[in-house]
C-alpha positions, 0 to 999 in steps of 0.5 A: 415610496413616493406618495401621489401627493408629494410636490402637489400644490395645495389649494384653498377650497371655498366653493359654496358647495362646501359651506355647509361642511365649513360651518359645521367644523367651524372653518372659513376654508378648507385646504386640499391638495390639488389633484395631479394628472396621472398618466395612462400606461401605454401598451409598451408600458403594460408589456414592460411591467410584470403583473399578476392576475386576480379573478375578482370575487365578492368581498374583494377590495383594492386596499386589501390587494394593495396590502398584500401585493405592496405591503401598504394599502394606501397604494389601493389606487395604483391597482384601480388606475391600471385596470381603469376601474375607479371603484370596486362596484364597477367589477363584476365577479369573475372579472379578471384584473391585472396587479403590477408587481413593481410598485415603483416602476408603475408609479413612474409610468404614471408620472409620480 
């Protein structure tokens, strides 16, 4: 299964903002993956990809849903991106979210 970091360029972060972190680690620089732009699913994409509904309840976590549906908790961000809720804190109890069932097809829609 592809990772969202495949083929992502690495960047050196020497920002002053991270100076205390670098100093505490004894590092001169921090190397990070550049964020790849993700495509938002179109209306047609959303029609084409099968989803299942999930009613959000207290204690739900994206990583648990990703483990349940994809067998890999690292794909939590797929559910977050599909529903336009970057964090669980933004979802109210009782809200319906959609979980795309075909992970490979969904990743292609995102441009990965």
